[in-house]
C-alpha positions in Angstrom: 8.0 4.3 -34.1 9.2 2.1 -31.6 6.8 3.5 -29.0 4.1 3.2 -31.5 5.1 -0.5 -32.3 5.6 -1.3 -28.4 1.9 0.0 -27.7 0.6 -1.9 -30.4 2.1 -5.3 -29.2 0.8 -4.7 -25.9 -2.3 -3.8 -27.0 -2.4 -7.0 -28.9 -1.4 -8.8 -25.6 -4.5 -7.2 -23.8 -6.9 -8.0 -26.4 -6.1 -11.6 -26.5 -6.1 -11.7 -22.7 -9.8 -9.9 -22.6 -10.8 -12.6 -25.1 -9.4 -15.5 -23.4 -10.8 -14.6 -19.9 -14.3 -14.2 -21.9 -13.9 -17.7 -23.5 -13.0 -19.1 -20.2 -16.0 -17.5 -18.4 -18.5 -18.4 -20.9 -17.0 -21.6 -22.0 -18.7 -25.1 -21.4 -18.2 -26.1 -17.4 -15.9 -28.6 -18.1 -13.0 -25.9 -17.6 -14.1 -25.4 -14.6 -14.0 -27.8 -11.2 -16.8 -29.8 -10.3 -18.6 -29.0 -7.2 -20.3 -32.1 -5.2 -23.2 -31.4 -3.2 -24.5 -34.0 -1.1 -28.3 -33.6 0.5 -31.6 -35.5 1.2 -34.1 -34.0 -1.4 -34.9 -36.0 -4.3 -32.2 -36.2 -7.2 -34.3 -35.5 -10.2 -35.9 -32.4 -8.9 -32.7 -31.0 -7.2 -30.7 -32.1 -10.4 -33.1 -29.9 -12.9 -33.4 -27.2 -10.3 -29.7 -26.7 -10.0 -29.0 -26.9 -13.6 -31.5 -24.2 -14.6 -30.4 -21.9 -11.7 -27.0 -22.2 -12.6 -26.8 -23.0 -16.3 -23.3 -23.0 -17.8 -21.9 -20.8 -15.4 -20.8 -23.8 -13.2 -20.0 -27.3 -12.9 -22.6 -28.9 -10.0 -23.4 -32.4 -9.5 -26.2 -33.3 -6.7 -25.9 -36.7 -5.1 -29.0 -37.8 -3.2 -28.1 -39.3 0.1 -30.2 -41.7 2.5 -31.7 -38.9 5.4 -31.1 -42.1 8.0 -27.6 -42.2 7.5 -26.7 -39.0 6.1 -24.8 -37.9 8.8 -22.5 -41.3 9.3 -22.1 -41.3 5.3 -20.7 -37.6 5.5 -18.3 -38.1 8.7 -16.6 -41.8 6.9 -16.3 -39.9 3.8 -14.8 -36.7 4.9 -12.6 -39.2 7.0 -10.9 -40.9 3.7 -10.8 -37.7 1.8 -13.9 -38.3 -0.5 -16.8 -35.9 0.8 -18.7 -33.4 -1.2 -17.7 -30.1 -1.4 -21.1 -28.5 0.0 -24.0 -30.3 1.8 -27.5 -29.2 1.4 -29.8 -29.9 4.5 -31.7 -28.8 7.3 -30.6 -26.7 10.3 -30.7 -30.3 12.1 -27.8 -31.6 9.6 -25.9 -28.5 9.4 -25.8 -28.2 13.0 -24.8 -31.7 13.5 -22.2 -31.7 10.9 -21.1 -28.3 11.9 -17.5 -29.2 13.2 -16.7 -30.5 9.3 -18.1 -27.0 7.9 -16.3 -23.8 7.0 -17.4 -20.5 8.2 -18.2 -18.0 5.2 -16.8 -14.8 6.2 -18.7 -11.6 6.4 -16.1 -10.1 4.0 -17.6 -12.7 1.3 -21.1 -12.1 2.5 -21.9 -9.1 4.4 -23.8 -9.7 7.7 -26.2 -6.5 6.7 -26.7 -8.2 3.9 -27.7 -11.6 4.8 -30.1 -9.9 7.3 -32.2 -8.1 4.7 -32.0 -10.7 2.3 -33.3 -14.0 4.3 -36.4 -14.9 6.7 -35.7 -14.4 10.3 -35.2 -18.1 11.1 -31.8 -17.7 9.0 -30.6 -15.9 11.8 -29.7 -19.4 13.2 -26.7 -19.5 11.1 -24.9 -16.3 12.0 -21.4 -16.6 13.8 -19.3 -14.3 15.2 -16.9 -14.2 12.5 -19.2 -15.2 9.5 -22.1 -17.7 8.0 -22.4 -21.3 8.9 -25.0 -21.9 5.9 -26.9 -19.8 3.6 -30.5 -20.8 3.1 -32.4 -21.4 0.0 -36.2 -22.4 0.9 -38.1 -23.4 4.3 -40.3 -26.5 4.9 -42.8 -24.6 7.7 -45.2 -26.6 10.0 -48.9 -25.9 8.8 -52.2 -26.8 10.3 -54.1 -29.4 7.9 -57.8 -29.6 8.8 -60.4 -32.0 7.8 -63.2 -29.8 6.2 -65.8 -32.6 6.3 -65.6 -33.4 9.9 -65.6 -29.8 10.7 -69.0 -29.4 8.5 -70.5 -32.5 10.4 -69.9 -30.8 13.6 -71.4 -27.3 12.4 -67.9 -25.7 12.5 -67.2 -23.3 9.8 -63.6 -22.4 10.1 -60.4 -23.7 11.8 -58.9 -22.3 15.2 -56.4 -19.3 15.2 -55.7 -19.9 19.0 -54.8 -22.7 20.9 -58.1 -21.9 23.1 -60.2 -22.1 20.2 -58.6 -25.4 19.6 -59.4 -26.7 23.1 -62.9 -25.8 22.7 -63.6 -28.0 19.5 -62.4 -31.1 21.5 -66.0 -32.0 22.6 -67.3 -31.3 19.1 -64.8 -33.2 17.2 -64.0 -36.3 19.3 -66.0 -39.7 19.4 -65.0 -41.8 22.3 -66.8 -44.5 23.9 -67.2 -44.9 27.8 -64.2 -47.4 27.7 -62.2 -44.1 26.6 -62.0 -45.9 23.1 -61.3 -43.2 20.5 -62.7 -43.7 17.0 -62.6 -39.9 15.7 -59.9 -37.7 17.4 -59.7 -33.4 17.4 -55.7 -33.3 17.1 -53.1 -35.6 17.0 -51.1 -34.2 19.9 -50.7 -35.5 23.4 -48.3 -38.7 23.1 -44.8 -39.3 21.1 -44.5 -42.6 19.6 -47.6 -42.2 17.2 -47.8 -38.5 16.7 -46.1 -37.5 13.7 -43.8 -34.8 13.9 -44.0 -34.8 17.7 -40.8 -33.1 18.4 -41.7 -30.2 15.7 -44.7 -29.8 17.5 -43.4 -29.6 21.3 -40.5 -27.3 19.8 -43.4 -24.7 18.3 -45.3 -24.6 21.7 -41.8 -23.8 23.7 -40.4 -21.4 20.9 -44.7 -19.8 21.0 -44.2 -19.8 24.8 -41.0 -17.9 24.9 -38.3 -20.7 25.3 -35.4 -21.0 23.0 -34.8 -24.5 23.9 -31.0 -24.0 23.3 -29.0 -20.7 23.5 -25.6 -19.3 23.3 -23.2 -18.0 26.2 -21.2 -14.9 25.9 -18.3 -17.7 25.1 -20.1 -18.7 22.0 -20.8 -22.2 23.6 -24.2 -24.0 23.2 -26.2 -23.9 26.5 -29.6 -25.9 27.3 -32.3 -23.3 27.9 -35.3 -25.8 28.0 -35.3 -25.9 32.0 -32.5 -23.0 32.6 -34.3 -19.7 34.2 -37.1 -19.9 36.0 -39.3 -18.3 33.2 -37.8 -20.4 30.9 -38.4 -23.4 32.6 -42.2 -22.4 33.4 -42.6 -21.5 29.6 -41.3 -25.2 28.8 -43.6 -27.1 31.5 -46.4 -25.0 30.2 -46.1 -25.9 26.6 -45.2 -29.8 27.9 -48.6 -29.5 29.9 -50.7 -28.3 26.8 -49.1 -31.1 24.8 -49.8 -33.9 27.0 -53.4 -32.7 28.2 -54.9 -34.3 24.8 -53.4 -38.0 26.1 -55.2 -37.6 29.8 -58.4 -39.7 29.9 -59.1 -37.8 33.1 -59.2 -34.3 31.3 -61.7 -32.9 29.3 -59.8 -32.2 26.6 -59.0 -36.1 26.0 -58.7 -36.7 22.3 -55.5 -38.9 21.9 -53.8 -42.3 23.2 -51.3 -44.6 22.2 -53.6 -47.5 21.0 -54.7 -45.1 17.9 -52.8 -45.2 14.5 -50.2 -42.6 13.5 -51.5 -39.0 13.4 -50.6 -39.1 9.6 -52.7 -42.3 8.9 -55.4 -41.3 11.0 -55.9 -38.1 9.0 -55.7 -40.1 5.5 -58.2 -42.1 6.9 -60.7 -39.3 7.5 -60.5 -40.2 11.5 -58.5 -37.1 12.5 -59.7 -33.4 12.4 -56.7 -31.6 12.6 -53.0 -32.4 11.9 -50.1 -30.4 12.4 -47.4 -31.5 9.5 -44.9 -30.1 7.3 -45.9 -28.2 4.1 -44.0 -30.8 1.8 -46.6 -33.5 3.3 -49.3 -31.8 1.2 -48.8 -34.3 -1.8 -48.4 -36.9 0.5 -52.0 -36.3 1.8 -53.5 -35.6 -1.4 -52.1 -38.7 -3.0 -52.8 -41.4 -0.1 -56.5 -40.3 -0.1 -57.8 -38.6 -3.2 -60.9 -38.3 -1.8 -59.9 -36.3 1.2 -61.8 -33.1 1.8 -59.1 -31.0 3.8 -57.4 -27.5 3.9 -54.6 -26.0 5.5 -54.2 -22.7 7.8 -51.3 -21.5 9.9 -50.9 -23.2 13.3 -52.7 -21.8 16.1 -51.1 -19.1 18.3 -51.4 -17.7 21.5 -54.3 -15.9 22.4 -54.2 -12.0 22.8 -54.3 -9.9 25.8 -56.2 -7.0 26.5 -54.0 -5.0 25.0 -54.0 -6.8 21.9 -50.8 -8.3 22.2 -49.4 -11.9 22.1 -48.9 -14.2 25.0 -45.5 -16.0 25.2 -42.9 -14.8 22.9 -45.1 -12.2 21.5 -44.5 -13.0 18.0 -46.3 -15.3 15.4 -44.4 -18.3 15.3 -44.3 -21.7 13.8 -41.6 -24.4 13.4 -39.7 -24.7 10.3 -37.0 -26.8 8.5 -34.8 -24.4 6.8 -32.6 -25.9 3.9 -29.3 -24.4 3.4 -26.3 -24.7 1.7 -22.8 -25.2 3.7 -19.1 -25.3 2.4 -17.0 -28.5 3.8 -13.9 -27.8 5.2 -11.9 -30.3 3.3 -13.1 -28.9 0.0 -10.5 -28.3 -2.3 -12.8 -26.1 -4.3 -13.8 -23.6 -1.4 -14.0 -20.5 -3.6 -15.8 -22.1 -6.6 -18.5 -23.5 -4.2 -19.2 -20.4 -2.5 -19.7 -18.6 -5.8 -21.9 -21.8 -6.8 -24.0 -21.1 -3.8 -24.8 -17.6 -4.3 -25.9 -18.5 -7.5 -28.2 -21.2 -6.1 -29.5 -18.6 -3.1 -30.1 -15.8 -5.7 -33.6 -14.2 -6.3 -33.9 -16.4 -9.4 -33.1 -19.9 -7.9 -35.5 -19.0 -5.1 -37.9 -18.7 -7.3 -37.2 -21.8 -9.2 -37.0 -23.6 -5.7 -40.6 -22.7 -5.0 -41.9 -23.8 -8.7 -39.8 -27.3 -8.3 -40.8 -28.4 -4.9 -43.8 -26.4 -4.0 -42.1 -24.7 -0.8 -41.7 -21.3 0.2 -38.0 -19.8 -0.4 -36.0 -18.2 2.2 -35.6 -15.2 0.4 -37.9 -12.3 1.4 -38.0 -11.0 -2.0 -39.3 -14.2 -3.5 -42.4 -14.9 -0.9 -44.8 -13.3 -3.3 -47.9 -15.1 -3.6 -49.2 -16.8 -7.0 -53.0 -16.3 -6.7 -53.5 -19.3 -9.0 -52.2 -21.6 -6.0 -54.8 -21.5 -3.1 -52.3 -22.6 -0.3 -49.4 -20.4 -1.2 -50.5 -17.6 0.7 -50.6 -19.8 4.0 -46.8 -21.2 3.3 -45.4 -17.7 2.5 -47.0 -16.2 5.9 -46.0 -19.3 7.4 -42.5 -19.0 6.0 -42.1 -15.4 7.6 -43.4 -16.9 11.2 -40.8 -19.9 10.9 -38.2 -20.3 13.7 -35.9 -23.3 14.9 -33.4 -23.9 17.5 -29.9 -25.0 17.1 -29.6 -28.9 17.5 -26.4 -30.3 16.9 -27.6 -33.9 17.9 -31.0 -34.6 16.7 -31.1 -38.2 17.5 -30.2 -37.5 21.1 -32.7 -34.5 21.5 -35.6 -36.7 20.0 -35.1 -39.5 22.6 -35.1 -36.7 25.3 -38.3 -34.9 24.0 -40.1 -38.1 24.1 -39.1 -39.1 27.7 -40.6 -35.8 28.8 -43.9 -36.6 27.4 -43.4 -40.4 28.5 -43.1 -39.4 32.0 -45.7 -37.1 32.0 -48.4 -39.4 30.3 -47.3 -42.1 32.3 -47.8 -40.2 35.5 -43.9 -40.6 36.6 -43.5 -36.7 36.8 -45.2 -33.5 36.4 -44.4 -31.2 33.4 -41.8 -29.1 35.7 -40.2 -32.3 36.7 -39.9 -33.4 33.4 -38.8 -29.9 32.2 -35.7 -30.0 34.8 -34.7 -33.7 33.8 -34.7 -32.6 30.3 -32.9 -29.7 31.2 -29.9 -31.9 32.8 -30.0 -34.4 29.6 -30.1 -31.7 27.0 -26.8 -30.6 28.7 -25.0 -33.7 28.4 -26.4 -34.1 24.9 -24.9 -30.7 23.9 -21.1 -31.5 25.2 -20.8 -34.7 23.4 
């Protein structure tokens, strides 16, 4: 009888414990730690997305920050102990603040699972011991083309290779004998008035086979823009191709510094091809509802006689990869990781695509919606997206501008400009 009574008592305790655990897990989010996420994306959009993805499983607060002061705000907040638990940012924002972040060990998220789940650009976050961040979506660089200007020039389709794009310049550029351009083929050539100039140059260099920044055997970042001879040649060729459109003596002359910003030119119906991010689609539509334009993937190098792509040998575009990373100072790191896994699940990826209009970073969430005419282009571009490790975006932007300016001003040739950039980038990586 004693044993029976003892078993009944212990059984009651076990049942009570199970019910308590169930009530805690299924109860209100007020019983869970509040996870603060800082990001630069729209407050309303992200708050709604997070609430729908996490539901009552988490207590998450999203805070929108100014992108121009995001890094300094984060550093200052961490210094006084008021920083967030998690940041949601592009690879530039992630790597710029990598010293403030904690590594997610492979024991918590296996490397094999990560590789088979996310697009290739996500490989940027692979560290020796774990993951620096977990991606949710990507904003790829795509080609916007003006259908009306193409039709007026009797051109039916947009270019798929850079050679084809070059051949369109005489047909789509309108300029007088004094080199005054009233209609341009493409927004490339200069830097200050070319929207996304650094992204376009990065795209060309990555396509050519130059990684821009690499990692040595000791895990240190190394400038590669002008490192080895083949890398330097690839970067110089990319720079030469880009700047030719601003050379008045070139047959491809189609751009100069006197023109409006390239995005404004496209909106004004004076630019045939504009390279912009997928997130700019709504902006272009809203600023000129009468603009007759379409989208396509960015051009690639032509194939050789064996049918293989030149340069890197793979289809490539540049992409801003939005990802979650955990702050080292967060007292709720375990809960933050649980929430991040929820916010990067397949369900959350579908919500990301629905709310932002951008492709998800998950391979199993790149299904094409037939009702959306641009989604096939975005999904394909997401698979092609690549990037590079940039821990100091403000410094590297200045380095890229100096490269372009030195060539367009005649102060240096592309090869010399790349050598100078190599030295300056090496210095920036050490800061």
